[in-house]
C-alpha atoms as one frame of an Amber mdcrd trajectory, in Angstrom:
protein
 -63.917 -57.410-160.515 -60.865 -55.264-161.303 -57.487 -56.575-161.708 -54.368
 -54.526-161.247 -51.241 -55.889-162.872 -47.955 -54.111-162.539 -45.222 -55.703
-164.480 -41.810 -55.118-165.780 -41.024 -56.983-169.032 -37.832 -58.821-169.216
 -35.069 -56.489-170.326 -31.387 -56.769-170.978 -29.405 -53.994-169.485 -25.693
 -53.083-169.724 -25.949 -50.332-167.121 -26.038 -49.876-163.504 -28.837 -47.333
-163.183 -31.334 -49.877-161.986 -29.093 -52.270-160.066 -25.855 -51.845-158.258
 -22.617 -53.874-159.474 -21.067 -54.630-156.097 -18.007 -56.655-155.985 -17.928
 -59.847-153.872 -14.281 -60.845-154.100 -11.122 -59.926-152.381  -7.963 -58.181
-153.823  -4.332 -58.035-153.117  -2.046 -55.127-154.295   1.248 -54.201-153.431
   4.988 -53.336-154.485   8.145 -55.177-154.688  11.655 -53.600-154.826  12.428
 -55.373-158.034  10.614 -55.769-161.436   9.649 -59.075-162.859   9.199 -60.719
-159.527   6.663 -63.690-159.275   3.799 -63.164-156.687   1.683 -66.137-156.034
  -1.503 -66.118-153.786  -2.878 -69.503-152.577  -6.307 -69.717-150.938  -5.549
 -72.642-148.663  -9.015 -74.091-148.240  -9.633 -74.471-151.919  -6.025 -74.562
-153.069  -6.998 -71.853-155.574  -3.589 -70.264-156.837  -3.143 -66.995-158.672
   0.191 -65.757-160.022   1.168 -62.354-161.363   4.543 -60.741-162.217   5.395
 -57.317-160.750   5.860 -54.469-163.317   8.848 -52.450-164.178   8.016 -50.112
-161.270   7.458 -53.137-158.981   3.793 -52.842-158.628   1.361 -55.855-158.812
  -2.397 -56.347-158.381  -4.119 -59.814-157.855  -7.872 -59.554-158.424 -11.060
 -61.787-157.855  -9.718 -63.772-154.984 -12.138 -65.740-152.708 -12.885 -63.841
-149.463 -11.852 -65.489-146.206  -8.659 -67.478-145.921  -6.060 -68.336-144.772
  -3.831 -67.318-147.615  -0.143 -68.070-148.368   1.545 -65.441-150.507   4.877
 -66.051-152.047   7.173 -63.537-153.824  10.110 -64.925-155.665  12.764 -64.031
-158.414  15.806 -65.717-159.629  18.763 -64.445-157.611  16.663 -63.465-154.690
  15.491 -65.424-151.524  11.761 -66.285-151.603   9.653 -64.595-149.054   6.416
 -65.944-147.693   3.572 -64.102-146.121   0.746 -65.915-144.230  -2.531 -63.921
-144.177  -5.448 -65.116-142.002  -8.312 -63.509-144.120  -9.152 -61.309-146.971
 -12.366 -59.235-147.194 -14.325 -57.585-149.860 -14.172 -54.059-148.280 -10.416
 -53.883-147.503  -7.975 -54.929-150.203  -4.729 -56.170-148.779  -1.673 -53.987
-149.294   1.828 -55.378-149.074   5.302 -54.022-149.572   8.193 -56.528-149.960
  11.864 -56.090-150.250  13.657 -59.220-151.629  17.132 -59.784-150.602  20.037
 -61.674-151.925  19.625 -65.359-152.452  22.326 -66.403-149.847  19.371 -67.056
-147.562  17.062 -69.763-148.783  13.655 -68.479-147.763  12.288 -65.786-145.537
   9.114 -66.532-143.636   6.918 -63.405-142.634   3.958 -63.713-140.485   1.460
 -60.750-140.770   4.015 -58.311-139.536   4.621 -56.993-143.155   0.967 -56.856
-143.964  -1.202 -53.787-143.596  -4.615 -52.962-145.042  -5.599 -50.120-147.227
  -9.177 -49.065-146.529 -10.973 -47.630-149.488 -14.387 -46.968-147.963 -16.124
 -45.431-145.122 -17.984 -48.519-144.010 -17.503 -51.584-141.798 -16.988 -55.426
-142.314 -18.210 -58.282-140.380 -16.318 -61.464-141.246 -17.864 -64.970-140.726
 -15.943 -65.307-137.318 -17.400 -62.012-136.179 -21.051 -62.826-137.248 -20.836
 -66.165-135.275 -19.717 -64.293-132.188 -22.567 -61.904-132.222 -25.666 -62.888
-130.010 -29.042 -62.623-131.509 -32.671 -63.817-130.964 -34.366 -62.833-134.217
 -31.302 -63.898-136.529 -32.274 -60.907-138.581 -29.424 -59.368-140.646 -30.464
 -56.026-139.002 -29.119 -57.370-135.705 -25.612 -57.411-137.281 -25.766 -54.043
-138.958 -26.324 -52.076-135.786 -22.897 -52.699-134.570 -21.893 -49.853-136.928
 -22.621 -46.634-134.845 -23.798 -44.733-137.917 -26.581 -47.525-138.604 -29.663
 -47.279-136.480 -32.442 -49.984-136.376 -35.962 -49.614-135.485 -39.054 -51.990
-135.716 -40.535 -54.759-133.784 -40.554 -57.397-136.605 -38.718 -58.096-139.727
 -41.131 -56.437-142.220 -41.361 -53.275-140.188 -37.570 -53.119-139.285 -36.106
 -49.853-140.532 -32.319 -49.717-141.112 -31.343 -46.092-141.201 -27.806 -45.213
-142.352 -26.883 -41.735-141.166 -30.576 -40.976-140.628 -31.657 -41.623-144.081
 -34.886 -43.648-144.933 -34.286 -47.332-145.153 -35.885 -47.383-148.594 -32.822
 -45.245-149.771 -30.343 -48.139-148.947 -29.243 -50.700-151.449 -29.211 -54.243
-150.160 -27.338 -56.799-152.286 -26.766 -60.515-152.054 -23.633 -61.602-153.812
 -23.293 -58.369-155.589 -26.972 -58.145-156.923 -29.528 -55.831-155.559 -32.227
 -57.483-153.492 -34.518 -54.590-152.684 -38.188 -54.118-152.425 -39.141 -53.617
-156.031 -42.273 -51.415-155.093 -41.274 -49.775-151.913 -44.049 -51.409-149.774
 -42.005 -52.584-146.993 -40.561 -50.323-144.230 -37.390 -52.563-144.298 -36.701
 -52.003-147.969 -36.282 -55.706-148.335 -37.977 -57.779-150.993 -39.202 -60.175
-148.328 -41.652 -60.191-145.196 -38.970 -61.662-143.024 -35.219 -62.011-143.204
 -33.847 -61.567-146.916 -31.056 -64.132-146.415 -30.386 -66.781-143.756 -27.564
 -65.679-141.570 -26.292 -69.294-141.786 -25.680 -68.753-145.467 -23.684 -65.502
-144.972 -19.909 -65.475-145.082 -19.389 -61.605-144.758 -21.433 -58.551-144.318
 -20.219 -55.041-145.358 -21.901 -51.716-144.874 -20.575 -48.749-147.081 -21.495
 -45.385-145.925 -21.936 -43.038-148.961 -19.496 -45.090-151.100 -17.582 -43.108
-153.706 -17.145 -46.150-156.094 -19.500 -45.587-159.017 -20.154 -49.289-159.275
 -22.142 -49.081-155.878 -25.119 -47.072-157.256 -28.761 -47.251-156.559 -28.441
 -45.795-153.028 -28.298 -42.491-151.346 -28.157 -44.092-147.849 -25.954 -47.043
-147.391 -24.797 -49.984-149.480 -25.265 -53.347-147.585 -23.561 -56.280-149.025
 -24.037 -59.953-147.914 -21.631 -62.464-149.550 -22.823 -66.055-149.223 -20.674
 -68.955-148.222 -18.774 -71.143-150.646 -17.618 -74.777-150.714 -13.913 -75.828
-150.148 -11.844 -78.922-150.125 -13.279 -80.099-146.840 -16.816 -81.088-146.110
 -18.804 -78.842-143.708 -22.248 -78.913-142.308 -24.461 -77.284-139.788 -27.897
 -77.705-138.417 -29.712 -75.043-136.427 -33.118 -75.254-134.891 -35.061 -73.285
-132.389 -38.552 -73.118-130.862 -39.928 -70.417-128.477 -43.374 -69.780-127.069
 -44.724 -67.769-124.177 -43.409 -70.256-121.582 -39.891 -68.798-122.454 -40.946
 -65.343-121.551 -41.630 -64.009-118.098 -44.791 -62.162-116.942 -45.633 -58.654
-117.684 -44.846 -55.826-115.158 -48.374 -55.902-114.024 -48.358 -59.680-113.369
 -50.209 -60.672-116.475 -48.999 -63.567-118.676 -47.373 -62.658-121.952 -49.576
 -63.092-124.949 -49.736 -66.442-126.728 -46.971 -66.762-129.509 -44.998 -69.564
-131.150 -41.672 -69.443-133.117 -40.065 -72.193-134.921 -37.006 -72.305-137.157
 -34.749 -74.852-138.953 -31.668 -74.029-141.039 -29.365 -76.654-142.567 -26.251
 -76.182-144.650 -23.671 -78.597-146.349 -20.657 -77.691-148.344 -17.706 -79.437
-149.823 -15.681 -80.523-152.820 -17.298 -82.052-156.043 -13.748 -82.255-157.812
 -10.928 -81.483-155.424  -9.155 -78.304-156.123 -11.438 -77.578-159.085 -15.240
 -77.466-158.233 -17.078 -76.863-154.966 -20.608 -76.502-153.666 -22.675 -74.891
-150.929 -26.239 -75.868-150.278 -28.514 -74.143-147.637 -32.044 -74.481-146.576
 -34.103 -72.587-143.871 -37.677 -72.698-143.044 -39.409 -70.659-140.225 -42.876
 -70.156-138.749 -44.012 -67.246-136.387 -47.574 -67.525-135.086 -48.846 -64.499
-133.012 -52.612 -64.237-132.450 -54.421 -60.871-132.535 -54.716 -59.305-129.141
 -58.255 -58.227-129.870 -61.680 -59.897-129.219 -65.350 -59.481-128.222 -66.436
 -57.904-125.073 -67.090 -61.361-123.494 -63.961 -63.104-124.796 -60.608 -63.777
-123.164 -58.635 -61.556-125.412 -56.085 -59.059-124.060 -57.878 -56.263-125.663
 -61.694 -56.189-126.069 -64.013 -54.406-128.375 -67.426 -53.096-127.119 -69.138
 -55.521-129.436 -70.328 -58.847-128.154 -69.847 -62.379-129.547 -73.675 -62.460
-130.032 -73.602 -59.648-132.354 -70.530 -61.064-134.406 -72.294 -64.384-134.599
 -75.443 -62.708-136.010 -73.536 -60.916-138.612 -71.703 -64.249-139.645 -75.058
 -65.991-139.709 -76.624 -63.271-141.879 -73.669 -63.493-144.373 -73.903 -67.262
-144.636 -77.665 -67.353-144.957 -78.050 -64.432-147.293 -74.923 -64.674-149.442
 -73.537 -68.121-148.796 -70.338 -66.447-147.530 -68.423 -67.702-144.514 -66.934
 -64.698-142.684 -64.318 -66.633-140.588 -63.465 -66.232-136.915 -63.115 -63.085
-134.966 -61.569 -63.563-131.522 -57.752 -63.564-131.366 -57.546 -64.072-135.051
 -54.340 -66.150-135.904 -52.332 -66.533-139.211 -48.799 -67.770-139.291 -46.002
 -65.880-140.965 -43.726 -68.371-142.782 -40.641 -68.277-144.939 -38.577 -70.806
-146.891 -35.135 -70.195-148.301 -33.003 -72.333-150.640 -29.540 -71.439-151.698
 -27.295 -73.416-154.023 -23.860 -72.218-154.996 -21.333 -73.789-157.208 -17.805
 -72.390-157.612 -14.933 -73.576-159.412 -11.645 -72.956-161.263 -11.772 -73.613
-164.976  -8.095 -73.170-165.280  -5.219 -71.162-163.726  -6.613 -67.967-165.355
 -10.378 -68.428-165.206 -12.944 -69.165-162.638 -16.671 -69.173-162.335 -19.451
 -69.339-159.913 -23.191 -70.106-160.273 -25.714 -69.082-157.631 -29.450 -70.105
-157.369 -31.636 -68.662-154.597 -35.413 -68.947-154.109 -37.294 -67.205-151.170
 -40.957 -67.756-150.487 -42.862 -65.836-147.827 -46.439 -65.791-146.433 -47.598
 -62.772-144.299 -51.209 -61.753-143.279 -52.318 -58.262-142.582 -55.649 -56.179
-142.608 -55.857 -52.729-143.893 -58.097 -51.420-141.039 -57.149 -51.165-137.366
 -57.867 -54.355-135.333 -59.185 -51.928-132.810 -62.617 -52.317-134.720 -64.425
 -55.674-134.878 -63.121 -57.764-137.849 -63.601 -61.156-139.176 -60.540 -63.218
-140.255 -61.534 -63.382-143.870 -61.194 -59.563-144.078 -57.396 -60.284-143.780
 -55.223 -60.717-146.829 -52.127 -62.627-147.529 -48.996 -61.172-148.912 -46.899
 -64.148-150.548 -43.884 -62.754-152.153 -41.628 -65.092-154.058 -38.195 -64.294
-155.424 -36.036 -66.473-157.657 -32.507 -65.286-158.396 -29.833 -66.755-160.741
 -26.395 -65.176-160.912 -23.511 -66.325-163.007 -19.975 -64.684-162.418 -17.053
 -65.404-164.742 -13.554 -64.145-163.610 -10.843 -64.035-166.078  -7.050 -62.940
-165.767  -6.013 -62.227-169.375  -2.620 -60.833-168.468  -0.697 -59.776-165.355
  -2.160 -56.262-165.986  -5.711 -56.869-167.348  -8.475 -58.747-165.468 -12.266
 -58.938-166.175 -15.440 -60.169-164.611 -18.640 -60.603-166.355 -21.713 -61.048
-164.161 -25.190 -62.141-165.471 -28.186 -62.108-163.026 -31.763 -62.953-163.583
 -34.184 -61.963-160.867 -37.923 -62.899-160.875 -40.287 -61.504-158.297 -43.910
 -62.122-157.824 -46.441 -61.023-155.174 -50.011 -62.135-155.751 -52.027 -60.925
-152.730 -55.251 -62.798-151.796 -57.897 -62.752-149.025 -57.820 -64.740-146.016
 -60.423 -67.269-147.190 -58.076 -68.738-149.663 -58.483 -66.288-152.557 -62.241
 -66.552-153.114 -63.024 -63.440-151.134 -62.325 -61.153-154.057 -65.846 -62.151
-155.218 -67.347 -60.716-152.069 -67.130 -56.891-151.425 -66.267 -55.479-148.094
 -69.164 -54.547-145.733 -69.125 -51.933-143.012 -71.682 -52.295-140.257 -72.339
 -49.190-138.058 -74.398 -48.401-134.987 -72.301 -50.327-132.570 -71.054 -49.476
-128.886 -68.241 -47.032-128.681 -68.827 -45.965-132.352 -67.221 -49.157-133.595
 -67.391 -50.528-137.182 -67.734 -54.221-138.075 -65.692 -55.261-141.189 -66.797
 -58.293-142.913 -65.943 -59.511-146.376 -62.797 -59.350-148.527 -60.422 -56.422
-148.001 -61.593 -53.741-150.376 -58.115 -52.928-151.853 -56.753 -56.512-152.241
 -59.223 -58.220-154.481 -56.850 -59.440-157.147 -53.506 -57.520-157.139 -50.460
 -58.964-158.796 -47.003 -57.474-158.674 -44.356 -58.772-161.158 -40.786 -57.994
-161.732 -38.574 -59.816-164.258 -35.115 -58.415-164.578 -32.032 -59.537-166.454
 -28.848 -57.607-166.153 -25.421 -58.024-167.493 -22.557 -56.304-165.744 -18.998
 -56.405-167.409 -16.179 -55.118-165.397 -12.385 -54.798-166.115  -9.464 -53.979
-164.062  -6.086 -52.589-165.459  -2.764 -52.213-163.671  -1.078 -49.060-165.282
């Protein structure tokens, strides 16, 4: 028995060479026609307020704001009338740029609604806000369904694992997919999608914003020569919110094929639940999301005398004889062979705490765990095969992210991000893991030059993939 173990030992890195350091907050920058003006931005849902003072040249910069909105921005100075700007929403990709002219204080207050606001785009990508995400129809609820609305992104593939997201024609493995600013890619490059999961890498019910950067110039967005795809998860506010999503589909929901035959058997089930709200009003908030799904699609192949859609030249009598020989001679149960069925399952849990430590410091803590189960076989199903020749791919990913945001002065802000990602994929055979003790047999001399495969898959006896990565990303912003 041969054991292959690929492992990365835990390592502490102060670099972005192995993982991108993508921002997940919004930003406001602008100018005022006077120096020393107070600029106050309030995120209405959480009552989070940040205040800075304009520089001698009138410039100001407010960093690390929660995405979304609405926002109320007040610009004031003694001797001048206060101006108020209402902004519906802020995004990660598009910092808000405003220019304000304060006037004499013989007018108590000037109310400005959006007309004085313009956006300064600093990338070549696209943004999908939570409102836009909710308005896009999708059946699979795969994140790829939302990315293809950028004309420079093409999506190919029939299922989540084989979905290829190509940005400007590049291979999907050359993209960098991040969740809350931390890379969430396939650590070993085995999946066509480039994701670390067999299905959707993040439930769309957990996502507040999706951005796609095409060849970003920002050095913090490394680890990609294709595109940088960022999903920012939802956060709690001062109001309680919850949602429940459930769906179930089978072949009764699908029409007949063009030749009049019924569609092949399948069954899909999914359940997603979210809950968010305040723990301490104006100070500490939570978001919890859970999703589970199961997709069952039998193989289309079976023996010559079966009811399978596609038939081998080999009969059930021959397959039964092989199974009996394996059991009588070796005590080995070969499994089934007609329309072999294994479910593809996934469970996701996301817990996010975000809060204001004081007026100048804020923090968020994110925990996510994803568990998948997917069955496959190395050889083509066009040859007779027993179910125990299939092997399970059960990747599990645990992620913890801590962000600390600090405004030390009106000119200097910092963010310290710590992330701990653990990935494990321990493949085993379809008989529950014991098939590794039984070699794979090939039986020749059959009709149509077919080959019967029986026993455990020859390449998946005991293969374990491990990744344990700890990263620290410090970032500072200075207004000159």
